[in-house]
MDAnalysis code that builds the backbone (N, CA, C; Angstrom):
import MDAnalysis as mda
import numpy as np

u = mda.Universe.empty(486, n_residues=162, atom_resindex=np.repeat(np.arange(162), 3), trajectory=True)
u.add_TopologyAttr("name", ["N", "CA", "C"] * 162)
u.add_TopologyAttr("resid", np.arange(1, 163))
u.add_TopologyAttr("resname", ["MET", "PRO", "PRO", "LEU", "ASN", "ARG", "LYS", "ASN", "ILE", "PRO", "SER", "ASN", "ASN", "ILE", "ASN", "ASN", "TYR", "PRO", "ASP", "THR", "HIS", "TYR", "SER", "ARG", "ILE", "ARG", "GLN", "MET", "ARG", "LYS", "HIS", "SER", "THR", "ASP", "HIS", "ASP", "ASP", "VAL", "VAL", "HIS", "ILE", "LEU", "ARG", "GLY", "LEU", "LYS", "SER", "ASP", "ASP", "TRP", "ILE", "ILE", "ARG", "GLN", "GLU", "ALA", "VAL", "SER", "GLY", "ILE", "GLY", "HIS", "ILE", "LYS", "ASN", "PRO", "SER", "HIS", "LEU", "THR", "ASP", "LEU", "ILE", "GLY", "HIS", "LEU", "PRO", "LYS", "GLU", "LYS", "TRP", "TYR", "ILE", "ARG", "GLU", "MET", "VAL", "ALA", "ALA", "GLY", "ILE", "ARG", "SER", "ILE", "ASN", "ASN", "PRO", "ASP", "LEU", "THR", "VAL", "SER", "LEU", "LYS", "GLN", "GLY", "LEU", "VAL", "SER", "GLY", "ASP", "ALA", "CYS", "ILE", "ARG", "ASN", "ALA", "CYS", "ALA", "ARG", "ALA", "LEU", "GLY", "VAL", "MET", "ARG", "CYS", "THR", "GLU", "ALA", "GLU", "ASP", "LEU", "LEU", "LYS", "ASN", "ALA", "VAL", "GLU", "ASP", "PRO", "ASP", "SER", "ARG", "VAL", "ARG", "LYS", "THR", "ALA", "ARG", "THR", "SER", "LEU", "GLU", "LEU", "ILE", "HIS", "GLU", "CYS", "ASN", "ARG", "SER"])
u.atoms.positions = np.array([
    [23.812, -1.909, -26.865],
    [24.339, -1.152, -25.740],
    [23.161, -0.541, -24.978],
    [23.123, -0.669, -23.649],
    [22.004, -0.126, -22.885],
    [22.034, 1.401, -22.905],
    [20.855, 2.047, -22.755],
    [20.844, 3.515, -22.729],
    [21.616, 4.025, -21.509],
    [22.252, 5.155, -21.680],
    [23.029, 5.725, -20.585],
    [22.098, 6.346, -19.563],
    [22.377, 6.115, -18.312],
    [21.684, 6.794, -17.226],
    [22.689, 7.035, -16.120],
    [22.262, 7.656, -15.062],
    [23.168, 8.056, -13.988],
    [23.908, 6.856, -13.382],
    [23.279, 5.692, -13.358],
    [23.893, 4.532, -12.723],
    [25.009, 3.920, -13.559],
    [24.887, 3.970, -14.878],
    [25.907, 3.284, -15.669],
    [26.889, 4.237, -16.367],
    [26.878, 5.508, -16.004],
    [27.878, 6.439, -16.513],
    [28.986, 6.516, -15.468],
    [30.211, 6.296, -15.859],
    [31.302, 6.412, -14.886],
    [31.317, 7.810, -14.277],
    [31.528, 7.881, -12.970],
    [31.421, 9.157, -12.266],
    [32.380, 10.216, -12.802],
    [33.536, 9.835, -13.306],
    [34.470, 10.833, -13.810],
    [34.043, 11.396, -15.168],
    [33.050, 10.779, -15.825],
    [32.612, 11.252, -17.132],
    [31.244, 11.930, -17.110],
    [30.614, 12.068, -15.946],
    [29.256, 12.618, -15.884],
    [29.193, 14.039, -16.460],
    [30.263, 14.817, -16.292],
    [30.255, 16.186, -16.801],
    [30.410, 16.254, -18.309],
    [30.758, 15.142, -18.947],
    [30.863, 15.119, -20.400],
    [29.502, 15.056, -21.076],
    [28.458, 14.853, -20.311],
    [27.097, 14.768, -20.842],
    [26.339, 16.028, -20.429],
    [26.270, 17.025, -21.324],
    [25.688, 18.313, -20.941],
    [24.192, 18.241, -20.648],
    [23.498, 17.245, -21.175],
    [22.051, 17.193, -20.994],
    [21.685, 16.270, -19.825],
    [22.300, 16.472, -18.677],
    [21.967, 15.663, -17.510],
    [20.767, 16.261, -16.804],
    [20.128, 15.449, -15.985],
    [18.980, 15.908, -15.216],
    [19.356, 17.096, -14.339],
    [20.509, 17.015, -13.727],
    [20.907, 18.017, -12.767],
    [21.189, 19.369, -13.408],
    [21.709, 19.379, -14.616],
    [21.946, 20.665, -15.268],
    [20.626, 21.345, -15.591],
    [19.615, 20.553, -15.981],
    [18.297, 21.139, -16.249],
    [17.653, 21.662, -14.977],
    [17.817, 20.969, -13.864],
    [17.264, 21.434, -12.594],
    [17.951, 22.727, -12.173],
    [19.273, 22.768, -12.277],
    [19.998, 23.997, -11.920],
    [19.549, 25.156, -12.792],
    [19.350, 24.902, -14.071],
    [18.918, 25.949, -14.984],
    [17.520, 26.442, -14.605],
    [16.628, 25.525, -14.244],
    [15.277, 25.900, -13.852],
    [15.318, 26.787, -12.606],
    [16.155, 26.435, -11.634],
    [16.270, 27.228, -10.416],
    [16.866, 28.593, -10.695],
    [17.861, 28.653, -11.584],
    [18.568, 29.893, -11.865],
    [17.627, 30.942, -12.456],
    [16.691, 30.513, -13.287],
    [15.804, 31.455, -13.953],
    [14.518, 31.714, -13.190],
    [14.343, 31.081, -12.049],
    [13.115, 31.212, -11.274],
    [13.128, 32.496, -10.449],
    [11.995, 33.165, -10.394],
    [11.806, 34.301, -9.506],
    [10.589, 34.014, -8.652],
    [10.388, 34.811, -7.615],
    [9.246, 34.582, -6.739],
    [7.930, 34.671, -7.496],
    [7.850, 35.555, -8.472],
    [6.603, 35.772, -9.195],
    [6.169, 34.552, -10.000],
    [7.109, 33.844, -10.577],
    [6.720, 32.728, -11.432],
    [7.014, 31.360, -10.830],
    [7.112, 31.285, -9.503],
    [7.337, 29.993, -8.850],
    [6.246, 28.989, -9.173],
    [5.005, 29.441, -9.168],
    [3.883, 28.530, -9.435],
    [3.971, 27.983, -10.855],
    [4.310, 28.830, -11.809],
    [4.444, 28.390, -13.202],
    [5.570, 27.364, -13.319],
    [6.690, 27.614, -12.647],
    [7.815, 26.676, -12.704],
    [7.461, 25.347, -12.047],
    [6.732, 25.406, -10.945],
    [6.326, 24.162, -10.290],
    [5.409, 23.364, -11.212],
    [4.418, 24.031, -11.802],
    [3.492, 23.331, -12.699],
    [4.228, 22.768, -13.917],
    [5.168, 23.536, -14.476],
    [5.960, 23.040, -15.606],
    [6.777, 21.814, -15.195],
    [7.367, 21.896, -14.013],
    [8.163, 20.778, -13.523],
    [7.322, 19.533, -13.320],
    [6.096, 19.709, -12.817],
    [5.212, 18.570, -12.589],
    [4.790, 17.909, -13.900],
    [4.798, 18.661, -14.974],
    [4.387, 18.137, -16.280],
    [5.567, 17.614, -17.103],
    [6.753, 17.698, -16.553],
    [7.948, 17.257, -17.272],
    [7.922, 15.745, -17.497],
    [8.554, 15.324, -18.580],
    [8.711, 13.890, -18.839],
    [9.796, 13.286, -17.952],
    [10.619, 14.134, -17.389],
    [11.762, 13.707, -16.592],
    [11.348, 13.518, -15.132],
    [11.504, 12.305, -14.626],
    [11.087, 11.961, -13.276],
    [11.781, 12.822, -12.224],
    [13.064, 13.089, -12.391],
    [13.804, 13.872, -11.398],
    [13.285, 15.301, -11.339],
    [12.939, 15.873, -12.467],
    [12.394, 17.234, -12.473],
    [11.023, 17.246, -11.797],
    [10.217, 16.207, -12.041],
    [8.907, 16.123, -11.360],
    [9.102, 16.038, -9.848],
    [10.056, 15.217, -9.404],
    [10.321, 15.085, -7.974],
    [10.815, 16.401, -7.379],
    [11.637, 17.107, -8.112],
    [12.133, 18.406, -7.655],
    [10.975, 19.396, -7.514],
    [10.024, 19.346, -8.426],
    [8.857, 20.228, -8.348],
    [8.009, 19.894, -7.117],
    [7.807, 18.618, -6.855],
    [7.047, 18.205, -5.665],
    [7.764, 18.682, -4.410],
    [9.070, 18.518, -4.377],
    [9.861, 18.988, -3.240],
    [9.750, 20.505, -3.090],
    [9.705, 21.208, -4.215],
    [9.570, 22.666, -4.183],
    [8.277, 23.117, -3.531],
    [7.227, 22.336, -3.693],
    [5.951, 22.669, -3.058],
    [6.106, 22.639, -1.541],
    [6.828, 21.662, -1.044],
    [7.053, 21.563, 0.393],
    [7.892, 22.686, 0.956],
    [8.588, 23.417, 0.095],
    [9.447, 24.513, 0.541],
    [8.883, 25.892, 0.203],
    [7.639, 25.959, -0.240],
    [7.021, 27.261, -0.524],
    [6.967, 28.068, 0.771],
    [7.338, 29.326, 0.684],
    [7.319, 30.199, 1.856],
    [6.212, 31.249, 1.787],
    [5.813, 31.604, 0.597],
    [4.826, 32.664, 0.401],
    [3.413, 32.063, 0.329],
    [2.511, 32.460, 1.249],
    [1.151, 31.899, 1.234],
    [0.403, 32.145, -0.071],
    [0.647, 33.280, -0.721],
    [-0.067, 33.561, -1.969],
    [0.345, 32.590, -3.076],
    [1.597, 32.109, -3.042],
    [2.034, 31.127, -4.043],
    [1.287, 29.816, -3.865],
    [1.116, 29.390, -2.610],
    [0.382, 28.145, -2.365],
    [-1.086, 28.312, -2.743],
    [-1.667, 29.454, -2.421],
    [-3.060, 29.728, -2.789],
    [-3.227, 29.706, -4.303],
    [-2.286, 30.346, -5.022],
    [-2.331, 30.340, -6.491],
    [-2.210, 28.926, -7.045],
    [-1.304, 28.155, -6.475],
    [-1.099, 26.784, -6.939],
    [-2.375, 25.961, -6.746],
    [-2.979, 26.051, -5.579],
    [-4.218, 25.316, -5.316],
    [-5.326, 25.816, -6.239],
    [-5.326, 27.108, -6.522],
    [-6.329, 27.678, -7.426],
    [-6.206, 27.185, -8.855],
    [-5.004, 26.823, -9.281],
    [-4.789, 26.318, -10.643],
    [-5.210, 24.855, -10.811],
    [-5.359, 24.136, -9.718],
    [-5.521, 22.682, -9.787],
    [-6.816, 22.174, -10.406],
    [-7.957, 22.854, -10.278],
    [-9.174, 22.275, -10.861],
    [-9.071, 21.987, -12.358],
    [-8.265, 22.741, -13.074],
    [-8.161, 22.498, -14.518],
    [-7.019, 21.552, -14.882],
    [-6.307, 21.046, -13.861],
    [-5.195, 20.126, -14.114],
    [-5.668, 18.675, -14.067],
    [-4.895, 17.790, -14.651],
    [-5.218, 16.363, -14.646],
    [-5.021, 15.787, -13.247],
    [-5.641, 14.638, -13.012],
    [-5.634, 14.031, -11.681],
    [-4.226, 13.756, -11.172],
    [-3.318, 13.337, -12.044],
    [-1.984, 12.982, -11.570],
    [-1.175, 14.216, -11.177],
    [-1.476, 15.366, -11.764],
    [-0.831, 16.617, -11.340],
    [-1.336, 16.975, -9.940],
    [-2.654, 16.834, -9.729],
    [-3.226, 17.115, -8.409],
    [-2.642, 16.180, -7.343],
    [-2.426, 14.926, -7.709],
    [-1.825, 13.967, -6.764],
    [-0.396, 14.377, -6.400],
    [0.377, 14.834, -7.374],
    [1.746, 15.267, -7.091],
    [1.753, 16.512, -6.212],
    [0.832, 17.452, -6.490],
    [0.738, 18.647, -5.650],
    [0.365, 18.236, -4.226],
    [-0.549, 17.294, -4.101],
    [-0.950, 16.818, -2.772],
    [0.244, 16.230, -2.022],
    [1.089, 15.502, -2.717],
    [2.289, 14.942, -2.079],
    [3.181, 16.061, -1.546],
    [3.320, 17.125, -2.316],
    [4.117, 18.269, -1.862],
    [3.472, 18.973, -0.684],
    [2.154, 19.135, -0.718],
    [1.432, 19.802, 0.369],
    [1.582, 19.015, 1.668],
    [1.530, 17.695, 1.577],
    [1.655, 16.877, 2.797],
    [2.996, 17.085, 3.490],
    [4.003, 17.541, 2.772],
    [5.318, 17.751, 3.385],
    [5.508, 19.170, 3.927],
    [4.506, 20.011, 3.800],
    [4.613, 21.397, 4.289],
    [4.593, 21.398, 5.813],
    [5.502, 22.169, 6.387],
    [5.541, 22.325, 7.834],
    [5.865, 23.778, 8.167],
    [5.211, 24.694, 7.486],
    [5.453, 26.124, 7.656],
    [4.168, 26.780, 8.169],
    [4.137, 27.222, 9.432],
    [2.924, 27.819, 9.993],
    [2.433, 29.062, 9.245],
    [3.307, 29.707, 8.487],
    [2.884, 30.878, 7.713],
    [1.894, 30.508, 6.607],
    [1.820, 29.235, 6.264],
    [0.955, 28.789, 5.172],
    [-0.394, 28.264, 5.652],
    [-0.702, 28.424, 6.939],
    [-1.952, 27.852, 7.459],
    [-3.187, 28.432, 6.788],
    [-3.188, 29.714, 6.463],
    [-4.361, 30.314, 5.815],
    [-4.607, 29.650, 4.465],
    [-3.560, 29.460, 3.690],
    [-3.697, 28.803, 2.384],
    [-4.129, 27.354, 2.541],
    [-3.576, 26.673, 3.533],
    [-3.947, 25.272, 3.766],
    [-5.405, 25.156, 4.206],
    [-5.854, 26.099, 5.012],
    [-7.259, 26.087, 5.438],
    [-8.184, 26.331, 4.245],
    [-7.777, 27.207, 3.328],
    [-8.573, 27.426, 2.116],
    [-8.616, 26.158, 1.271],
    [-7.490, 25.470, 1.155],
    [-7.445, 24.222, 0.404],
    [-8.286, 23.137, 1.045],
    [-8.410, 23.177, 2.364],
    [-9.200, 22.185, 3.087],
    [-10.681, 22.308, 2.778],
    [-11.137, 23.507, 2.450],
    [-12.569, 23.693, 2.179],
    [-12.895, 23.828, 0.698],
    [-11.895, 24.142, -0.131],
    [-12.236, 24.422, -1.526],
    [-11.606, 23.487, -2.549],
    [-10.663, 22.695, -2.154],
    [-9.984, 21.828, -3.117],
    [-10.770, 20.562, -3.398],
    [-10.260, 19.752, -4.314],
    [-10.872, 18.442, -4.532],
    [-10.459, 17.531, -3.372],
    [-10.958, 16.313, -3.344],
    [-10.734, 15.414, -2.209],
    [-9.251, 15.174, -1.956],
    [-8.476, 15.035, -3.002],
    [-7.044, 14.775, -2.878],
    [-6.347, 15.946, -2.162],
    [-6.680, 17.160, -2.553],
    [-6.076, 18.356, -1.958],
    [-6.609, 18.574, -0.548],
    [-7.906, 18.356, -0.331],
    [-8.473, 18.493, 1.017],
    [-7.762, 17.544, 1.980],
    [-7.524, 16.319, 1.530],
    [-6.842, 15.332, 2.360],
    [-5.423, 15.789, 2.698],
    [-4.691, 16.281, 1.716],
    [-3.314, 16.735, 1.935],
    [-3.274, 17.937, 2.877],
    [-4.205, 18.861, 2.702],
    [-4.250, 20.045, 3.568],
    [-4.588, 19.647, 5.008],
    [-5.506, 18.709, 5.170],
    [-5.854, 18.229, 6.512],
    [-4.623, 17.615, 7.180],
    [-3.881, 16.849, 6.430],
    [-2.667, 16.223, 6.972],
    [-1.644, 17.268, 7.380],
    [-1.383, 18.232, 6.507],
    [-0.384, 19.259, 6.803],
    [-0.784, 20.071, 8.038],
    [-2.060, 20.405, 8.147],
    [-2.531, 21.177, 9.304],
    [-2.390, 20.365, 10.590],
    [-2.636, 19.073, 10.516],
    [-2.485, 18.217, 11.690],
    [-1.034, 18.060, 12.102],
    [-0.157, 17.860, 11.132],
    [1.272, 17.708, 11.431],
    [1.818, 18.982, 12.073],
    [1.297, 20.136, 11.650],
    [1.735, 21.409, 12.226],
    [1.041, 21.700, 13.559],
    [0.086, 20.830, 13.921],
    [-0.709, 21.035, 15.148],
    [-1.352, 22.413, 15.173],
    [-2.005, 22.747, 14.078],
    [-2.610, 24.065, 13.893],
    [-3.960, 24.135, 14.618],
    [-3.954, 24.737, 15.782],
    [-5.190, 24.836, 16.567],
    [-6.214, 25.755, 15.898],
    [-5.737, 26.691, 15.070],
    [-6.645, 27.594, 14.349],
    [-7.546, 26.830, 13.376],
    [-7.105, 25.671, 12.942],
    [-7.855, 24.900, 11.946],
    [-8.749, 23.838, 12.582],
    [-8.831, 23.825, 13.885],
    [-9.571, 22.778, 14.577],
    [-11.030, 22.712, 14.136],
    [-11.688, 23.854, 14.031],
    [-13.101, 23.862, 13.611],
    [-13.267, 23.336, 12.186],
    [-12.367, 23.748, 11.293],
    [-12.434, 23.257, 9.917],
    [-12.187, 21.755, 9.853],
    [-11.275, 21.272, 10.670],
    [-10.998, 19.837, 10.693],
    [-12.190, 19.060, 11.251],
    [-12.888, 19.661, 12.229],
    [-14.102, 19.016, 12.756],
    [-15.155, 18.907, 11.654],
    [-15.255, 19.933, 10.817],
    [-16.175, 19.873, 9.672],
    [-15.715, 18.818, 8.665],
    [-14.404, 18.701, 8.498],
    [-13.857, 17.745, 7.529],
    [-14.093, 16.298, 7.962],
    [-14.367, 16.080, 9.248],
    [-14.685, 14.729, 9.723],
    [-15.986, 14.237, 9.076],
    [-16.794, 15.168, 8.584],
    [-18.055, 14.835, 7.905],
    [-17.923, 14.920, 6.375],
    [-16.699, 14.987, 5.872],
    [-16.456, 15.113, 4.434],
    [-17.012, 13.899, 3.681],
    [-17.463, 14.096, 2.439],
    [-17.957, 12.962, 1.653],
    [-16.884, 11.903, 1.352],
    [-15.626, 12.301, 1.312],
    [-14.542, 11.368, 0.997],
    [-14.012, 10.715, 2.271],
    [-13.938, 9.404, 2.286],
    [-13.514, 8.676, 3.491],
    [-12.065, 8.966, 3.873],
    [-11.203, 9.196, 2.878],
    [-9.797, 9.500, 3.186],
    [-9.676, 10.826, 3.918],
    [-10.470, 11.810, 3.492],
    [-10.443, 13.121, 4.150],
    [-10.963, 12.986, 5.580],
    [-12.040, 12.217, 5.763],
    [-12.598, 12.017, 7.117],
    [-11.551, 11.402, 8.045],
    [-10.888, 10.360, 7.571],
    [-9.887, 9.677, 8.394],
    [-8.716, 10.603, 8.727],
    [-8.230, 11.325, 7.734],
    [-7.101, 12.233, 7.958],
    [-7.495, 13.364, 8.899],
    [-8.714, 13.868, 8.768],
    [-9.182, 14.937, 9.660],
    [-9.231, 14.439, 11.106],
    [-9.716, 13.216, 11.311],
    [-9.743, 12.648, 12.674],
    [-8.323, 12.508, 13.228],
    [-7.412, 12.010, 12.413],
    [-6.021, 11.852, 12.848],
    [-5.397, 13.207, 13.174],
    [-5.672, 14.204, 12.346],
    [-5.125, 15.545, 12.573],
    [-5.678, 16.150, 13.864],
    [-6.950, 15.941, 14.116],
    [-7.547, 16.433, 15.368],
    [-6.906, 15.743, 16.579],
    [-6.637, 14.460, 16.455],
    [-5.959, 13.743, 17.541],
    [-4.570, 14.331, 17.796],
    [-3.841, 14.646, 16.726],
    [-2.522, 15.253, 16.883],
    [-2.612, 16.615, 17.584],
    [-3.602, 17.397, 17.217],
    [-3.786, 18.711, 17.835],
    [-4.150, 18.552, 19.314],
    [-5.044, 17.623, 19.622],
    [-5.449, 17.419, 21.015],
    [-4.306, 16.860, 21.853],
    [-3.486, 15.999, 21.250],
    [-2.297, 15.479, 21.920],
    [-1.359, 16.611, 22.309],
    [-1.189, 17.540, 21.412],
    [-0.312, 18.681, 21.632],
    [-0.864, 19.560, 22.767],
    [-2.187, 19.733, 22.810],
    [-2.808, 20.555, 23.841],
    [-2.686, 19.915, 25.226],
    [-2.665, 18.583, 25.290],
    [-2.548, 17.886, 26.582],
    [-1.137, 18.001, 27.147],
    [-0.163, 18.116, 26.272],
    [1.248, 18.141, 26.734],
    [1.599, 19.424, 27.417],
])
């Protein structure tokens, strides 16, 4: 018999399985407070469960407090490369101008993966305050960061012409 998963469980019986992905996600959200958001995100990223990891990445894109993003970026140097990659995926989806200070810090202090994600987020937000930092990032040692910085500058200049 194949292992049970969401696709092969009849929809009327899904609630008979208490250990579903969704119940764990709801439980994680229920116990979360603003103070420990970073801890919950990092725990979620380290989960064996793919859906919980995806939820954690999505949570990064919905961070509202700049200090939480700064703390998260600050924790990354001691994390494994794949955790940093997942955080970068979440950062690339940020579109909150309140987080520009944290993103600018990540652009100058993070590893190449985080610098690239921060450059992208700043460009998508058309953050003119970050223009000088992005010009510096065009000279970054990592080619991906250089390319993303150029693209972000183009987006900012496009916005200024309109």
